[in-house]
C-alpha positions in Angstrom: 83.5 85.7 139.1 80.7 86.4 141.6 82.0 85.0 144.9 81.5 87.5 147.7 84.0 88.6 150.4 82.2 86.8 153.2 82.4 83.6 151.1 86.1 84.1 150.5 86.6 84.5 154.3 84.8 81.2 155.0 87.0 79.4 152.3 90.2 80.8 153.9 89.0 79.7 157.3 88.2 76.2 155.9 91.7 76.0 154.4 93.2 76.8 157.8 91.1 74.3 159.6 91.8 71.5 157.1 95.5 72.2 157.1 95.7 72.2 160.9 93.6 69.1 161.3 95.2 67.2 158.4 98.7 67.7 159.7 97.8 67.1 163.3 96.0 63.8 162.5 99.1 62.6 160.5 101.4 64.0 163.2 103.5 65.1 160.2 103.5 67.9 157.7 103.7 71.7 157.2 100.6 73.6 158.5 102.2 77.1 158.4 102.3 77.7 154.7 98.6 76.7 153.9 97.4 78.8 156.9 99.5 81.8 155.6 98.3 81.5 152.0 94.6 80.8 152.7 93.4 84.1 151.3 95.5 83.7 148.1 94.0 80.2 147.5 90.5 81.5 148.2 90.8 84.2 145.6 92.5 82.0 143.0 90.0 79.2 143.1 87.0 81.2 144.1 87.3 84.1 141.6 90.2 83.9 139.2 91.1 80.5 137.8 89.4 78.6 135.0 89.1 74.8 135.6 86.6 72.0 135.4 86.7 69.3 138.3 84.8 67.0 136.0 87.4 67.3 133.3 90.8 67.8 135.0 92.7 67.4 131.7 90.7 70.2 129.9 93.4 71.6 127.5 92.4 75.3 128.1 92.3 75.1 131.9 94.4 77.5 134.0 97.4 75.6 135.4 98.2 75.9 139.1 101.6 74.8 140.5 102.3 74.6 144.2 106.0 75.1 143.9 106.2 75.3 147.7 105.1 71.6 147.6 105.5 71.1 151.4 102.3 73.1 151.8 100.4 70.4 150.0 97.4 70.5 152.4 96.6 73.9 150.8 96.2 72.2 147.3 94.4 69.2 148.6 92.0 71.4 150.6 91.2 73.5 147.5 90.8 70.4 145.3 88.3 69.0 147.9 86.4 72.3 148.3 86.1 73.1 144.6 84.8 69.6 143.7 87.6 67.5 142.4 87.8 63.8 143.2 89.1 64.5 146.7 86.9 63.4 149.6 87.1 64.5 153.2 88.3 61.0 154.0 91.2 61.6 151.6 92.1 64.7 153.5 91.9 62.7 156.8 94.4 60.2 155.2 97.0 62.8 154.6 100.5 61.3 154.3 99.2 57.8 154.9 99.9 54.6 152.9 98.0 54.5 149.6 96.2 57.8 150.0 95.5 60.5 147.4 97.2 63.0 149.6 101.0 62.2 149.9 103.3 64.5 151.7 104.2 66.4 148.5 101.9 66.5 145.4 102.5 63.9 142.8 101.5 64.3 139.2 99.3 61.4 137.9 98.5 60.2 141.3 96.0 62.8 142.3 93.5 64.5 139.9 94.1 68.2 139.8 97.8 68.0 140.6 99.7 69.5 137.6 103.3 68.8 138.7 105.2 66.7 141.1 106.8 69.3 143.5 108.9 68.9 146.5 112.5 69.8 145.7 112.2 73.6 146.0 112.4 75.6 142.8 111.5 72.7 140.5 107.8 73.8 140.3 108.8 77.4 139.6 110.8 76.2 136.6 108.1 73.7 135.6 105.7 76.7 135.1 108.2 78.3 132.7 108.0 75.2 130.5 104.2 75.2 130.7 104.1 78.8 129.5 106.4 77.9 126.6 104.2 75.0 125.7 101.1 77.2 126.0 102.6 79.8 123.7 103.7 77.1 121.1 100.1 75.7 121.0 98.5 79.1 120.9 100.7 80.1 117.9 99.7 76.9 116.2 95.9 76.7 116.9 94.7 80.2 117.6 94.4 81.4 114.0 90.6 81.6 113.9 89.7 81.5 117.6 91.6 81.5 120.9 91.3 77.9 121.7 94.5 78.0 123.9 94.1 81.1 126.1 94.9 80.6 129.8 97.4 81.4 132.5 100.0 79.6 134.5 99.7 80.3 138.1 102.0 79.3 141.0 102.6 79.9 144.7 106.3 80.0 145.4 108.0 80.6 148.8 111.3 82.0 150.1 112.9 78.6 149.7 112.0 78.4 146.0 113.7 81.7 145.4 116.8 80.9 147.3 117.4 77.8 145.1 119.5 78.8 142.0 117.1 77.0 139.6 114.6 79.8 140.1 116.9 82.4 139.0 117.9 80.4 135.9 114.3 79.9 135.0 113.2 83.5 135.8 115.9 84.8 133.6 114.8 82.7 130.8 111.1 83.5 131.2 111.8 87.2 131.3 114.0 87.1 128.2 111.3 85.2 126.3 108.5 87.5 127.4 106.2 84.8 128.8 103.3 87.0 129.6 100.9 84.1 130.7 102.9 83.5 133.9 101.5 84.8 137.1 103.5 83.8 140.2 102.6 84.7 143.7 105.5 84.8 146.1 104.6 83.8 149.6 106.9 86.2 151.3 106.7 85.3 155.0 110.4 85.7 155.9 110.5 82.2 157.6 112.4 79.1 156.8 113.0 76.0 158.9 116.0 77.4 160.7 114.3 80.7 161.5 114.0 84.2 160.0 115.2 84.3 156.4 117.4 87.2 157.4 119.9 84.5 158.5 120.6 83.8 154.8 118.5 85.9 152.5 118.6 89.6 152.2 118.4 90.4 148.6 115.8 92.7 147.1 113.5 90.2 145.3 111.7 93.0 143.4 114.9 94.3 141.9 116.1 90.9 141.0 112.9 90.1 139.0 112.8 93.6 137.6 116.2 93.0 136.2 115.1 89.7 134.7 112.3 91.5 132.8 109.3 90.6 135.0 106.3 92.7 135.9 106.5 93.0 139.7 103.8 94.0 142.3 103.8 94.1 146.0 100.7 93.4 148.1 99.3 92.4 151.5 98.9 88.6 151.0 96.0 88.6 153.5 93.8 91.3 151.6 91.3 89.7 149.3 91.0 93.0 147.5 94.7 93.4 146.9 95.2 89.8 145.8 92.4 90.1 143.2 93.5 93.5 141.9 97.1 92.3 141.6 96.1 89.2 139.6 93.9 91.1 137.3 96.6 93.6 136.7 99.0 90.7 136.0 96.5 89.4 133.5 96.6 92.6 131.5 100.4 92.5 131.3 100.9 90.3 128.2 104.5 91.0 127.3 106.2 90.1 130.7 105.8 87.3 133.2 104.4 88.6 136.5 105.5 88.1 140.1 103.2 89.2 142.9 105.2 89.7 146.1 102.6 88.9 148.8 103.5 89.7 152.4 102.1 87.0 154.6 102.3 85.7 158.1 103.1 81.9 158.3 100.5 80.0 160.4 98.1 83.1 160.2 95.5 82.7 162.9 97.6 80.6 165.3 97.9 82.7 168.5 101.1 80.9 169.6 102.9 80.1 166.4 101.9 82.7 163.8 105.1 84.2 162.3 107.3 81.3 163.9 109.5 78.7 162.2 108.0 76.2 164.6 104.9 76.0 162.4 106.9 75.3 159.2 107.6 71.6 159.4 105.7 70.2 162.4 102.1 69.9 163.7 100.9 72.8 165.8 100.0 70.5 168.7 96.5 69.7 170.0 96.4 72.7 172.4 97.5 75.2 169.7 95.1 73.7 167.2 92.3 74.3 169.6 93.5 77.7 170.4 93.8 78.6 166.7 90.3 77.4 165.9 88.9 79.5 168.7 90.9 82.5 167.4 89.5 82.2 163.9 85.9 81.6 165.0 85.6 77.9 164.8 84.5 75.4 167.4 87.7 74.4 169.2 86.4 70.9 169.7 85.4 70.3 166.0 87.4 68.1 163.7 87.8 68.8 159.9 84.8 71.2 160.1 83.8 73.1 157.0 80.9 75.5 156.9 78.2 74.3 154.5 78.3 77.8 153.0 81.7 77.0 151.5 80.4 74.1 149.6 77.4 76.1 148.4 79.7 78.8 147.2 81.7 76.4 145.2 78.6 74.8 143.8 77.7 78.2 142.2 81.3 78.6 141.1 81.3 75.2 139.5 78.1 76.2 137.5 79.8 79.4 136.4 82.8 77.6 135.3 80.8 74.9 133.5 79.4 77.7 131.3 83.0 78.8 130.4 83.9 75.2 129.7 80.9 74.6 127.5 81.4 77.7 125.5 85.0 76.7 124.9 84.0 73.2 123.8 81.6 74.8 121.1 84.4 77.2 120.0 86.9 74.3 119.8 84.4 72.2 117.8 83.6 75.0 115.4 87.2 76.2 114.7 89.4 73.1 115.1 88.2 71.3 112.0 89.6 69.6 108.9 93.4 69.9 108.6 93.6 71.9 111.8 91.9 69.0 113.7 94.2 66.5 112.1 97.2 68.5 113.3 95.6 68.7 116.7 95.2 65.0 116.8 98.8 64.6 115.7 100.0 66.7 118.7 97.9 64.8 121.2 98.4 61.3 119.9 101.5 59.3 120.4 103.5 58.8 117.2 103.7 55.5 115.4 107.4 55.1 115.8 107.8 52.1 113.6 106.1 53.9 110.6 108.8 56.5 110.9 111.7 54.2 110.4 111.6 54.1 106.5 111.9 57.9 106.4 114.9 58.0 108.8 118.5 57.8 107.5 120.4 54.5 107.3 124.2 54.3 107.3 126.5 52.1 105.4 128.7 49.5 107.0 132.2 50.7 107.5 131.3 54.4 107.4 132.9 56.3 110.2 130.3 58.5 112.0 130.1 60.0 115.6 126.8 58.9 117.1 126.1 62.6 118.0 126.3 63.4 114.2 124.1 60.5 113.4 121.6 61.7 116.0 121.6 65.1 114.4 120.6 63.6 111.0 117.9 61.6 112.7 116.6 64.7 114.4 116.4 66.6 111.2 113.9 64.0 109.7 111.9 63.8 113.0 111.4 67.6 113.0 109.8 67.2 109.6 107.6 64.3 110.6 106.6 65.4 114.1 105.5 69.0 114.4 105.1 68.7 118.1 108.8 67.6 118.7 110.9 70.5 120.1 113.9 71.1 122.3 117.4 72.3 122.4 120.6 72.4 124.4 122.4 74.3 127.2 124.3 76.5 124.7 125.8 73.4 123.0 123.8 73.0 119.9 126.8 72.8 117.5 128.5 70.2 119.7 125.4 68.2 120.5 124.1 68.4 116.9 120.6 69.2 118.2 119.9 72.5 116.4 117.7 71.8 113.4 118.0 74.4 110.6 114.9 75.8 109.0 112.7 75.8 112.0 111.6 78.5 114.5 114.0 79.5 117.4 113.4 80.8 120.8 114.9 84.1 121.7 114.0 87.6 123.0 110.2 87.7 123.3 109.9 84.6 121.2 109.4 80.9 121.6 110.3 78.4 118.9 110.9 74.7 118.3 114.7 75.2 118.6 115.0 76.2 122.2 118.0 78.1 123.3 118.2 77.2 127.0 121.4 79.1 127.6 123.9 77.8 130.1 121.2 76.7 132.5 121.2 72.9 132.8 119.4 72.9 136.1 116.5 74.9 134.9 116.6 73.2 131.4 115.6 69.9 132.9 112.8 71.3 134.9 111.5 73.5 132.1 111.5 70.5 129.9 109.4 68.6 132.5 107.0 71.6 132.4 106.5 71.2 128.7 106.0 67.4 129.2 103.5 68.0 132.0 101.5 70.4 129.8 100.8 67.8 127.1 100.7 67.9 123.4 104.4 68.3 122.9 107.5 66.0 123.0 110.4 67.8 124.5 114.1 67.1 124.4 117.2 68.7 126.0 120.9 68.2 125.4 124.1 68.9 127.0 127.5 67.0 127.6 126.9 63.8 129.6 129.0 65.1 132.4 126.5 67.9 133.0 123.7 65.5 133.6 124.7 66.0 137.2 123.5 69.6 137.0 120.1 68.5 135.9 119.8 65.3 137.8 117.0 66.4 140.1 114.8 67.1 137.2 115.6 63.9 135.4 114.7 62.0 138.6 111.4 63.8 138.8 110.7 63.1 135.1 111.0 59.4 135.9 108.9 59.6 139.1 106.2 61.4 137.1 106.5 59.1 134.1 107.0 62.0 131.6 107.9 61.5 128.0 111.1 63.5 128.1 114.2 62.8 125.9 117.8 63.6 127.0 120.4 63.7 124.4 123.7 63.6 126.2 126.8 63.7 124.1 130.6 63.4 124.8 129.8 60.3 126.6 133.1 59.0 127.9 136.8 59.7 128.5 137.1 59.7 124.7 136.3 63.4 125.1 140.1 63.4 125.4 141.9 66.7 125.8 139.2 68.4 127.8 140.4 66.3 130.7 138.8 64.7 133.7 136.4 67.6 134.5 134.6 66.8 131.2 135.1 63.1 131.0 132.1 61.0 132.3 133.2 58.1 134.4 130.3 57.5 136.9 127.5 59.1 134.9 126.4 55.9 133.2 126.1 54.1 136.5 124.5 57.0 138.2 121.8 57.4 135.4 121.0 53.7 135.4 120.3 53.9 139.1 117.3 56.1 138.6 114.2 53.8 138.6 112.2 54.0 135.3 114.8 55.8 133.3 115.7 54.2 130.1 119.4 54.7 129.4 120.5 53.9 125.9 124.1 54.1 124.7 124.1 53.1 121.1 127.1 51.3 119.5 126.9 53.1 116.1 124.8 55.3 113.8 122.4 52.5 113.1 121.7 51.9 116.7 121.4 55.6 117.2 118.4 55.8 114.9 116.8 53.0 116.8 117.4 54.7 120.1 115.4 57.7 119.0 112.6 55.5 117.9 112.5 53.8 121.3 112.4 57.2 122.9 109.4 58.1 120.8 107.7 54.8 121.5 107.9 55.3 125.3 105.2 57.6 126.5 105.3 56.5 130.2 108.7 57.7 131.1 112.0 59.5 130.1 114.8 58.3 127.9 118.5 59.1 128.0 120.5 58.7 124.8 124.3 58.8 125.3 126.2 59.6 122.1 129.9 59.9 121.2 131.9 62.9 120.3 134.4 60.8 118.3 133.7 58.9 115.1 132.9 55.2 115.4 132.4 52.7 112.6 129.1 51.6 111.4 129.3 47.9 112.4 129.1 44.9 110.2 126.1 42.8 111.3 126.3 40.0 108.8 127.3 37.7 111.6 124.6 38.7 114.1 121.4 40.7 114.6 120.4 44.0 113.0 120.2 47.3 114.8 116.4 47.0 115.2 117.1 44.5 118.0 118.1 47.5 120.1 114.4 47.3 121.2 115.3 44.2 123.2 118.0 46.1 125.1 120.8 43.7 124.1 121.4 41.3 121.2 124.1 39.2 119.6 125.9 41.4 117.1 128.6 38.8 116.3 128.1 35.1 116.8 130.9 32.8 117.8 132.3 30.5 115.2 131.3 27.4 117.3 130.1 27.2 120.9 131.4 30.3 122.6 134.3 30.1 125.0 133.5 33.6 126.2 130.9 36.4 125.6 132.1 39.9 125.2 129.5 42.4 126.0 129.8 46.2 125.5 128.0 49.4 124.9 128.6 52.5 122.8 132.0 53.1 121.3 133.4 50.0 122.9 131.2 47.5 120.9 133.6 47.8 117.9 136.5 47.2 120.3 134.8 44.0 121.4 134.2 42.8 117.8 137.8 43.4 116.8 138.9 41.6 120.0 136.6 38.7 119.2 138.1 38.4 115.7 141.7 38.4 117.1 140.6 35.8 119.7 139.2 33.6 117.1 142.4 33.7 115.2 144.0 32.3 118.3 141.5 29.5 118.6 139.2 31.1 121.3 135.5 31.4 120.2 134.0 34.7 121.3 130.5 36.0 120.8 129.8 39.7 121.1 126.6 41.1 122.7 125.8 44.7 122.1 124.0 45.9 125.2 122.7 49.4 124.7 119.9 49.5 127.3 119.6 47.6 130.6 116.1 49.0 131.0 114.8 47.4 127.8 116.7 44.1 128.4 115.1 43.8 131.8 111.7 43.7 130.1 112.5 40.7 128.0 111.5 37.2 129.1 113.9 35.0 130.9 114.4 32.6 128.0 115.7 35.5 125.8 117.9 36.9 128.5 119.4 33.5 129.3 120.0 32.9 125.5 122.4 35.8 125.5 124.2 34.9 128.7 124.0 31.1 129.0 125.0 29.5 132.3 128.6 28.3 132.5 129.9 30.6 129.7 132.2 33.4 131.1 131.5 37.0 130.4 133.7 40.0 129.8 132.3 43.5 130.1 133.9 46.3 128.1 132.6 49.8 129.0 134.4 53.1 129.4 132.8 53.8 132.9 132.3 52.2 136.3 131.5 48.5 136.5 128.9 49.0 139.2 125.7 47.1 138.3 127.1 45.0 135.5 127.4 42.0 137.8 123.6 41.5 137.6 124.1 40.5 133.9 127.7 39.3 133.7 128.0 37.6 137.1 130.3 38.5 139.9 133.1 36.4 138.4 133.1 38.3 135.1 136.1 40.0 133.6 135.6 43.8 133.7 137.4 46.0 131.3 136.0 49.2 132.8 137.2 52.6 134.2 137.2 52.8 138.0 139.0 56.2 138.3 139.0 59.7 136.8 140.5 60.3 133.3 143.3 62.5 132.1 143.7 65.3 129.6 145.3 63.8 126.4 144.3 62.8 122.9 141.6 60.1 122.9 143.8 57.5 121.2 146.5 57.8 123.8 144.0 57.5 126.6 142.4 54.4 125.0 145.9 52.7 125.2 146.7 53.9 128.6 143.3 52.9 130.0 143.2 49.5 128.2 140.3 50.2 125.7 142.0 48.5 122.7 141.3 45.2 121.1 144.8 44.0 121.9 144.4 44.7 125.6 141.0 43.0 125.7 142.5 40.0 124.0 145.3 39.7 126.7 142.9 40.2 129.6 140.5 37.6 128.2 143.3 35.0 127.7 144.5 35.6 131.3 140.9 35.4 132.5 140.2 32.1 130.8 143.4 30.5 132.3 
């Protein structure tokens, strides 16, 4: 683009001023990183990136990720200067209640923010997912014209690279040859505690070389070197690119440049004034931006509008007929209910592990939904998530069957990147115990309201011989604690099908499906509701013969135990209803009348679940009977553990009888 060096200098100065003043006014924040990366931002927004502030969701825009999310004033300043819906008043409201400028960028909250970043390394990995999505859509729609042809940019700092997730993600990106990635490493050698030589002395270039990246080193304050490095990275189409930019944190601050004191605290009024004087700005001014900056970006906006208009014409001419129908299928939420007739059903009494049932459902969904993709952390044969006959990821390739490798932490964040990108529905899978390895990404998916599906198998101590290291005990409770996460633990193969449909219906947040390793019976529902009632979160699967003396409620593989116990109780003259309770999240959305109908006042409740009891008192009452697991498991065959831990119909019967006395 045509922006001149003197204009770039003025943009960089404006970024420094806005960062200093925004943080100072809030008396909170990180001024050092924006000040140190001001030249990088000026070149990216002023000369390199394709975007349209009037259409922030333009599919062919370049994506920019501020992985070093603590430097959010850099991003907010550039959104303001380049013409997004970000006013000067918004910048003055930095970190204040209800503002568009929270302390760390939040997707869906502020136009132009592509990812929710904060926990270091997450944004780095999100970009890998975006690049995978970009390649998938380009392969699908670029047959006649390049309708998907853009780059994924990010600024990452020392902290991002210290976090292990960045190595996992970088390894995967290099292996796949994701050439549309251009990351700029803000290498300033400063972290909160001081110089990074306290903890970080590796050769970053060698590390990324070994991962198959194209690596360059530059002066991060030289407009010429920044631009030339990015252009060289654009020409490298077979490898992801890392530009190691040597910078000075708080560049321009005479007292704090190069110091950790500028990392996570305001500079102070005196230092702000001294810094403004040092960079040629009126020391008494407040949020001052040279009018020439706005004029430069007005010209830039006109240039970019031509690029945008040309793309719209290309898209309209080439994406037509069946191709347009496919495009619409990618970018429109599926009609989950219409999929049900094509999905497998299972015969009552059949013995099927819910992980196996999930695999059969997934096979059909791959046929019906071309934009569904995902994989596991090297556990496809166990999770039943590899779908034969479809493309696979691998060396220099991306496919619908994604081989994430043993990288749970990165897997979750990469999956989020795919979901942020749009047009694709991603899933990931591992043993439920290893959700702990990817929990930060699951939490961010819930915070960002992403449609992400997690298929967690081996969902309880019934894993058996693998022992307590692999037996989830607290994971159900921990997953349910995440606000906005729909955790579904289906009772049998029929409920498993319905769980997948609920995950597809939900476009405003993530879904966990917890599946068994062991076989469980397909349940007889002649005395209660059908599996489709899973959409209500809980339903009566077995009615009591007369008025219930007790209600047994259970999830997953324990539902059949509850039903068998109810039958035995009935034989002894105790009427027991059974409530299958696969999803607290869905149940909480039902009206009070329905919820009270399942758990009427005055009728005691017994909870049967192979996990911690925490949280169940909300539904069962504090005086309920809990047949749960409040300790770690042991290594032994599952049947022996069921007897030892009391998850048998006989034990439930004895506990219920004692409880009713």
